[in-house]
C-alpha positions in Angstrom: -24.8 113.0 75.9 -28.0 112.5 77.9 -26.7 109.5 79.8 -23.2 108.8 81.2 -21.0 106.4 79.3 -21.5 102.7 80.2 -19.4 100.0 78.6 -22.5 97.8 78.8 -23.7 99.7 75.8 -25.7 96.8 74.4 -28.3 97.6 77.1 -28.0 101.4 76.9 -27.8 101.7 73.1 -31.4 102.6 72.0 -31.1 100.7 68.7 -29.7 97.5 70.1 -32.0 94.7 71.1 -32.1 93.8 74.8 -29.1 91.8 76.0 -25.7 91.4 74.5 -25.2 89.2 71.4 -23.0 86.9 73.5 -23.8 87.0 77.3 -20.8 87.5 79.6 -19.7 84.5 81.8 -20.5 84.9 85.5 -19.4 82.4 88.2 -21.9 82.9 91.0 -20.3 80.4 93.4 -16.9 82.0 93.5 -15.8 83.7 96.7 -16.0 87.5 96.7 -13.1 89.6 97.6 -13.1 93.2 98.8 -11.7 95.5 96.0 -11.1 99.2 96.1 -13.4 101.4 94.2 -10.7 102.5 91.7 -9.5 99.0 91.1 -13.1 97.7 90.8 -13.9 100.4 88.2 -10.8 99.5 86.1 -11.7 95.9 86.2 -15.3 96.6 85.3 -14.1 98.7 82.4 -11.7 96.0 81.2 -14.4 93.3 81.5 -16.9 95.5 79.7 -14.5 96.2 76.8 -13.9 92.4 76.4 -17.6 91.8 76.5 -18.2 94.6 74.0 -15.6 93.1 71.6 -17.2 89.7 71.9 -20.6 91.2 71.4 -19.4 92.9 68.1 -18.1 89.7 66.5 -20.3 88.6 63.6 -20.7 85.0 62.6 -20.2 86.2 59.0 -16.7 87.6 59.7 -17.6 91.2 60.2 -16.8 92.8 63.6 -15.5 96.0 65.3 -12.6 95.8 67.7 -10.0 98.0 69.4 -12.6 100.7 70.2 -11.0 103.9 71.5 -12.3 107.4 72.2 -11.7 108.6 68.6 -10.9 105.4 66.7 -11.9 101.8 66.1 -10.9 99.0 63.9 -13.3 97.3 61.5 -12.5 93.6 60.5 -14.1 92.1 57.5 -14.1 88.8 55.5 -15.7 89.1 52.1 -13.6 86.4 50.5 -14.8 83.3 48.7 -14.1 81.2 51.8 -16.7 83.2 53.6 -19.3 82.4 51.0 -19.0 85.4 48.7 -18.7 85.3 44.9 -16.9 87.8 42.6 -20.2 89.0 41.3 -21.3 90.1 44.7 -21.3 93.9 45.4 -20.4 94.4 49.0 -20.4 97.8 50.7 -20.2 99.0 54.2 -22.1 102.0 55.5 -21.3 103.9 58.8 -24.0 105.9 60.5 -24.0 108.3 63.5 -27.2 109.3 65.1 -29.0 107.7 62.1 -27.0 109.9 59.6 -24.7 108.3 57.0 -21.1 109.5 57.3 -19.4 107.2 55.0 -20.2 104.5 52.4 -17.7 102.5 50.4 -17.2 99.2 48.7 -15.3 96.3 50.3 -12.8 94.2 48.4 -13.3 90.4 48.0 -10.7 89.5 50.6 -10.1 89.3 54.3 -8.7 92.3 56.1 -9.3 95.3 58.3 -9.4 99.1 58.1 -9.2 101.8 60.8 -12.1 104.1 61.7 -10.3 107.4 62.6 -11.6 110.8 63.5 -14.5 109.4 65.5 -16.3 111.4 68.3 -15.8 110.3 71.8 -18.8 109.0 73.8 -20.9 108.5 70.7 -23.0 105.8 69.2 -22.1 104.3 65.8 -23.7 101.8 63.5 -22.0 99.8 60.7 -24.2 98.1 58.1 -22.9 95.4 55.8 -24.9 95.4 52.5 -24.6 92.7 49.8 -26.2 93.3 46.4 -28.5 96.0 47.9 -29.7 93.9 50.8 -28.8 94.4 54.5 -26.6 91.5 55.5 -25.4 92.6 59.0 -25.6 95.5 61.5 -22.8 96.2 64.0 -23.3 98.7 66.8 -20.6 100.2 69.0 -20.0 103.2 71.3 -16.8 105.1 71.8 -15.7 105.9 75.4 -15.1 109.4 76.6 -11.6 110.8 76.4 -11.5 111.3 80.2 -13.8 108.9 81.9 -15.3 110.0 85.3 -15.9 107.4 87.8 -19.6 107.2 88.6 -19.9 103.7 89.9 -22.2 103.2 92.8 -20.1 102.1 95.8 -20.5 98.5 96.8 -21.8 97.5 100.2 -18.3 97.1 101.5 -17.3 100.5 100.2 -20.2 102.4 101.9 -18.9 101.6 105.4 -17.4 104.3 107.4 -13.7 104.6 106.9 -11.5 103.4 109.8 -10.1 106.0 112.0 -6.4 105.9 112.4 -4.2 107.8 114.8 -2.3 110.6 113.3 1.2 109.9 112.6 3.8 112.3 113.8 6.5 110.9 111.6 7.0 113.3 108.7 6.3 111.7 105.3 9.2 110.6 103.3 10.2 112.9 100.4 10.0 111.3 97.0 12.3 112.6 94.3 10.5 114.4 91.4 10.2 112.3 88.3 10.7 113.8 84.9 7.9 113.1 82.5 9.2 112.2 79.0 8.0 114.3 76.1 5.3 112.6 74.0 6.5 111.1 70.7 4.8 112.4 67.6 3.5 110.1 64.8 5.6 109.3 61.7 4.3 108.7 58.2 6.7 106.7 56.1 7.5 107.8 52.5 4.7 107.1 50.0 5.2 104.3 47.6 3.3 104.5 44.3 3.4 101.8 41.6 1.5 101.3 38.3 0.3 97.9 37.4 2.0 96.5 34.3 -0.2 97.0 31.2 -3.0 98.8 33.1 -3.9 102.2 34.2 -4.1 101.1 37.9 -2.0 102.7 40.6 -1.4 101.3 44.1 -0.6 103.8 46.9 0.9 102.4 50.1 2.6 103.7 53.3 3.4 102.8 56.9 2.1 104.8 59.9 3.6 104.9 63.3 1.2 106.7 65.8 3.6 106.5 68.8 2.0 108.7 71.5 -0.5 110.4 69.2 -4.2 109.9 69.3 -5.5 109.9 65.6 -8.5 111.9 64.5 -8.4 111.2 60.8 -6.0 109.7 58.2 -6.9 110.6 54.6 -5.5 110.1 51.1 -5.9 112.8 48.5 -5.1 112.0 44.9 -5.4 114.9 42.6 -7.5 116.6 45.3 -10.0 113.7 45.5 -10.4 111.7 48.7 -9.9 107.9 48.4 -10.5 105.0 50.7 -7.5 103.6 52.6 -7.4 100.0 53.6 -5.1 98.4 56.2 -3.9 95.0 55.0 -2.2 94.1 58.3 1.2 95.5 57.3 0.6 98.8 55.6 -2.1 101.3 54.5 -3.0 100.7 50.9 -5.3 102.3 48.3 -5.9 101.0 44.7 -6.8 103.6 42.2 -8.0 102.8 38.7 -8.7 104.4 35.3 -6.2 107.3 35.9 -5.3 109.6 33.1 -1.8 109.6 31.6 0.5 112.3 33.0 1.5 113.9 36.3 -0.5 113.3 39.5 -0.1 114.7 43.1 -0.7 112.5 46.1 -1.1 113.7 49.7 -1.4 111.8 53.0 -2.7 113.8 55.9 -2.9 112.8 59.5 -4.9 114.8 62.1 -4.1 113.8 65.7 -3.9 114.9 69.3 -0.6 114.9 71.1 -0.2 116.0 74.6 -3.7 117.5 74.6 -2.9 119.6 71.5 -4.4 119.2 68.0 -1.8 118.6 65.4 -1.5 117.5 61.8 1.2 116.3 59.4 1.2 115.5 55.7 3.4 113.9 53.2 3.3 114.7 49.4 4.4 112.7 46.4 4.3 113.2 42.7 3.7 110.3 40.3 3.6 110.1 36.5 1.1 107.6 35.0 2.9 106.3 32.0 1.1 105.6 28.7 0.4 102.0 27.9 1.1 101.5 24.2 -1.2 99.1 22.5 0.2 97.4 19.3 -1.6 97.0 16.0 -4.2 94.2 15.7 -4.7 92.4 12.4 -7.8 90.2 12.6 -7.8 89.1 9.0 -9.2 90.1 5.6 -12.0 89.5 3.1 -11.5 89.0 -0.6 -14.0 90.1 -3.3 -13.6 89.6 -7.0 -14.7 92.4 -9.3 -18.0 91.6 -11.1 -16.6 92.2 -14.6 -13.0 91.1 -14.5 -10.4 89.0 -12.6 -9.2 91.8 -10.3 -9.7 91.4 -6.6 -10.1 93.7 -3.6 -8.9 92.8 -0.1 -10.6 94.5 2.8 -8.2 94.4 5.8 -9.6 94.2 9.3 -6.9 96.3 11.0 -7.0 98.3 14.3 -4.0 100.6 14.5 -4.2 101.4 18.2 -0.9 103.1 19.0 1.0 101.8 16.0 2.0 103.1 12.6 2.1 100.8 9.5 5.5 100.7 7.9 4.8 98.4 5.0 2.2 96.0 3.6 3.2 93.0 1.4 0.8 90.7 -0.5 2.3 87.2 -1.3 1.2 84.3 -3.5 3.5 81.3 -3.4 6.1 83.5 -1.7 6.0 85.9 -4.7 5.0 89.5 -4.1 1.9 90.8 -5.9 1.4 94.4 -6.9 -1.6 96.4 -5.6 -3.0 99.8 -5.0 -4.1 100.9 -1.5 -7.0 103.0 -0.4 -7.3 103.2 3.4 -7.6 99.5 4.5 -8.5 98.3 1.0 -6.0 96.7 -1.4 -6.9 96.2 -5.1 -4.9 93.5 -6.7 -4.3 93.0 -10.4 -5.9 90.3 -12.4 -5.3 86.7 -11.2 -5.7 83.5 -13.1 -8.9 81.6 -12.8 -8.7 79.1 -9.9 -7.8 79.0 -6.2 -5.0 81.0 -4.7 -3.4 81.2 -1.2 -3.0 84.9 -0.5 -0.9 86.1 2.4 -1.0 89.7 3.7 1.9 90.7 5.8 2.0 94.0 7.8 5.0 95.6 9.4 4.3 98.2 12.0 6.0 100.2 14.8 4.7 100.8 18.3 6.6 103.3 20.5 9.8 102.7 18.6 9.5 98.9 18.6 8.8 97.1 15.4 6.4 94.2 14.9 5.0 92.0 12.2 1.7 90.2 11.7 0.3 88.2 8.8 -2.9 86.5 7.7 -3.4 83.9 4.9 -6.7 83.2 3.1 -7.6 81.0 0.2 -9.5 82.9 -2.6 -11.1 81.6 -5.8 -11.1 83.5 -9.0 -14.0 82.8 -11.4 -14.1 83.4 -15.1 -15.5 86.9 -15.6 -18.7 87.4 -17.7 -18.3 87.9 -21.4 -19.5 91.3 -22.5 -22.0 92.0 -25.4 -20.5 92.5 -28.8 -22.0 94.8 -31.4 -21.4 93.4 -34.8 -22.6 96.1 -37.3 -25.5 98.5 -38.0 -25.7 99.5 -41.6 -28.1 102.3 -42.5 -29.2 104.5 -45.4 -31.8 107.2 -46.1 -35.0 106.8 -48.0 -36.8 109.8 -49.4 -34.4 112.2 -47.7 -36.1 111.8 -44.2 -37.0 108.2 -43.6 -34.4 105.8 -42.2 -34.4 102.0 -42.0 -31.6 100.2 -40.3 -30.7 96.8 -39.1 -27.8 94.9 -37.6 -26.7 92.2 -35.2 -25.2 91.8 -31.8 -23.7 88.9 -29.8 -25.2 89.1 -26.3 -22.8 86.6 -24.6 -23.5 87.1 -20.8 -25.5 90.3 -21.2 -29.1 90.3 -20.0 -32.2 92.5 -20.4 -30.9 94.2 -23.5 -32.8 97.3 -24.8 -31.8 100.0 -27.3 -32.9 103.4 -28.7 -32.0 105.3 -31.8 -30.7 108.8 -30.8 -28.6 111.7 -31.7 -24.9 111.8 -30.9 -26.0 113.9 -27.8 -28.2 111.1 -26.6 -31.6 112.5 -27.6 -34.0 109.7 -28.4 -35.4 109.7 -31.9 -36.9 106.2 -32.2 -37.1 102.7 -30.8 -35.0 99.7 -31.7 -36.4 96.2 -31.8 -34.2 93.3 -30.7 -34.9 89.6 -31.1 -32.8 86.4 -31.5 -31.9 83.0 -30.2 -28.8 81.3 -28.8 -26.0 83.8 -28.9 -27.0 85.8 -32.0 -29.5 88.6 -31.8 -30.8 90.9 -34.6 -32.0 94.4 -34.4 -33.9 96.7 -36.7 -35.6 100.0 -36.7 -37.5 102.6 -38.7 -37.2 106.3 -38.1 -39.1 109.1 -39.8 -38.9 112.9 -40.1 -35.1 113.0 -39.8 -33.6 116.3 -40.9 -32.7 116.3 -44.6 -29.1 116.1 -45.5 -29.2 118.9 -48.1 -25.7 119.4 -49.3 -24.1 117.3 -46.6 -22.7 114.0 -47.6 -23.6 112.3 -44.4 -24.9 112.6 -40.8 -24.0 110.6 -37.7 -26.4 109.1 -35.2 -26.2 106.5 -32.4 -27.9 103.4 -31.3 -27.5 103.2 -27.5 -27.8 99.7 -25.8 -28.6 99.3 -22.1 -28.2 95.9 -20.4 -27.1 94.1 -17.2 -23.8 92.2 -17.0 -23.3 90.1 -13.8 -25.4 92.5 -11.8 -23.8 95.6 -13.2 -25.8 98.0 -15.3 -23.9 98.9 -18.5 -24.4 100.8 -21.7 -22.8 100.5 -25.1 -23.3 102.6 -28.2 -22.6 102.2 -31.9 -22.3 105.0 -34.4 -24.6 105.0 -37.4 -23.5 106.6 -40.6 -26.5 108.0 -42.5 -26.0 108.8 -46.1 -27.7 108.4 -49.4 -25.2 105.7 -50.3 -24.9 103.7 -47.1 -21.2 102.8 -46.4 -18.4 105.0 -47.7 -17.7 102.3 -50.2 -19.2 99.0 -51.4 -16.7 96.3 -50.3 -16.9 92.8 -51.8 -14.4 90.5 -50.2 -13.4 87.2 -51.8 -11.1 84.4 -51.0 -9.3 81.9 -53.2 -6.8 79.2 -52.6 -3.2 80.3 -52.6 -0.1 78.7 -54.0 0.5 76.9 -50.8 -2.0 74.2 -49.9 -4.2 75.1 -46.9 -3.7 78.8 -47.6 -6.3 81.2 -48.9 -5.8 84.7 -50.3 -8.4 87.4 -49.4 -9.2 90.1 -51.8 -11.2 93.3 -51.5 -12.9 95.1 -54.3 -14.6 98.4 -53.8 -17.0 100.5 -55.8 -17.1 104.3 -56.0 -15.7 105.9 -52.8 -17.6 109.0 -51.8 -15.8 109.3 -48.4 -12.3 107.9 -48.2 -12.4 106.9 -44.5 -9.5 105.8 -42.3 -9.5 102.0 -41.7 -8.3 101.2 -38.1 -8.5 97.4 -38.1 -9.4 94.4 -40.2 -10.4 91.1 -38.4 -11.2 87.8 -40.2 -12.9 85.0 -38.2 -13.3 81.4 -39.5 -17.0 80.5 -39.0 -19.1 77.4 -39.6 -20.8 76.7 -42.8 -23.8 78.8 -41.7 -21.6 81.8 -41.1 -22.9 82.1 -37.6 -20.5 80.6 -35.1 -16.9 82.0 -35.0 -14.7 79.1 -34.2 -11.4 81.1 -34.2 -9.8 84.3 -35.4 -7.5 83.7 -38.3 -6.5 87.3 -39.0 -6.5 90.4 -36.8 -4.4 93.5 -37.8 -4.5 97.2 -36.9 -3.8 100.0 -39.3 -2.9 103.7 -39.0 -3.2 105.1 -42.5 -5.1 102.5 -44.5 -7.8 104.0 -46.7 -10.8 102.4 -48.4 -9.3 103.5 -51.7 -6.2 101.4 -51.0 -7.8 98.4 -49.2 -7.2 96.2 -52.2 -3.5 96.5 -51.4 -4.0 94.4 -48.3 -3.8 90.8 -49.2 -4.0 88.7 -46.0 -3.3 85.0 -46.2 -5.6 82.8 -44.2 -4.6 79.3 -43.1 -7.4 76.8 -43.2 -7.0 73.6 -41.1 -7.7 70.2 -42.5 -10.7 69.6 -40.3 -12.3 72.9 -41.4 -13.9 71.5 -44.5 -17.0 73.6 -44.7 -16.4 77.1 -43.4 -16.9 80.8 -44.3 -15.1 84.0 -43.4 -16.5 86.8 -41.4 -14.7 90.1 -42.1 -15.1 92.9 -39.6 -13.7 96.4 -40.5 -13.6 99.2 -38.1 -13.1 102.7 -39.7 -13.3 106.3 -38.6 -15.1 109.3 -40.1 -15.1 112.7 -38.5 -13.7 111.3 -35.2 -16.4 108.6 -34.9 -15.8 104.9 -35.2 -18.0 102.6 -37.3 -18.3 98.9 -37.6 -18.8 97.1 -41.0 -19.2 93.3 -41.3 -19.0 91.4 -44.6 -19.1 87.7 -45.4 -17.4 85.6 -48.0 -17.1 81.9 -48.8 -14.1 80.0 -49.7 -13.7 79.3 -53.4 
């Protein structure tokens, strides 16, 4: 150093403003006593150290004390009582000769920490920074390890020493004193604990310096250096966001003992245990299918570290069947109305079982009613020209269009559709069809496109094209039976050119206009019924007393060449 050490560093430190922060007390009227040079120097040093400690005290609770040749103690108060809030970012920065040697955050509490491994007879600066702004600057200087007396003798001490006659008495012999061996430092065993439910580890230990002079005291965790804080009882470090598994911790103390540089270290292993997070079931949403009464439940489930054991869906404490795809459950059809649906999930987390449930009220609406194709009779004219007509019941279908096409879907002509209420008629005219030749018939399609409750749909109906129209000319009739209120239905047929297979016969009781079907009075399926034997089917229809003016609509579904056809006939009641 360019200048010798002076404990009145506030005046000698080039970065310190003139004068100490707190001026030392001087009693000018007190009587002066003669003191030896050595005693005066010691007292001067002691007074100067006290003054330096006072000068380093900050009104904000930050100060440096216990300054030694290679160490010092930094006291801080960043607690709420000192005016700090949890959102404040408080750090300290130590500089030597204007160069930063360490920078670290301070906890929101009151405590102290050691500065070890400092250089003797050196200037240091500690800056306190809050939220990026300089809050306080502390300056201090370490004394030399072996201080040399350089004080200017006082007026009393510069006088010539008194002359004394030589003494002839031999000096007394003093027995030799045995200097005890210096006691080395001791590091207590390392204590490592993991905070419950978090990946936060606390490392703590005790340090007894004894006769040693510390140079540095460091904590290495997985080879990375961490900040040690002294809380008044032990040295402590809090480490966060550690990975699961084995970790190695080392404490190393570098010190001087008896003028010799030494070091000791203590190792410890620690396993950061996995924190198992259970399943979280936040609820579910319910969506009815657009065309029926089935419902899908979308579960809001976060598995975390759990496995699902079972899922149960309950309605009025009764289990409902469902199919599962990922976190989506598809229920069967429910009745129209409101339902309280409970979803219960059983799970397992690290061998421990748990159960969660959520309940939601869902409403099932009546699904839309699909379009019904009644019939489309057709016949050829002049071997190549086709006229056809028919009817449909649109119900809830919207935007209905249709084309005449081959069985493969190739468009051959347009189809016109018109109507009112719930009864629509269709008709079309197609030319240049391939001639039948020796074939008895040909099959085409009318393809309908429409929208049903927001869903695009198609339906098709097969069209039998022949020179004779239907396979047979059916003329149904009905007459009162033996029992009052009963009517017998008879079928008469003409010449059968194709004896098709009849699959079903349905008879609806309609109003007197033969438009609105009030109810279905007969509906039966068949497996081997032929047109040639249809007259053997004699269904009996019950007519209610209030049905005074009605007609019957007879719908026959038959099959030719693997294709289904619809035929509709009407008859009145005799």
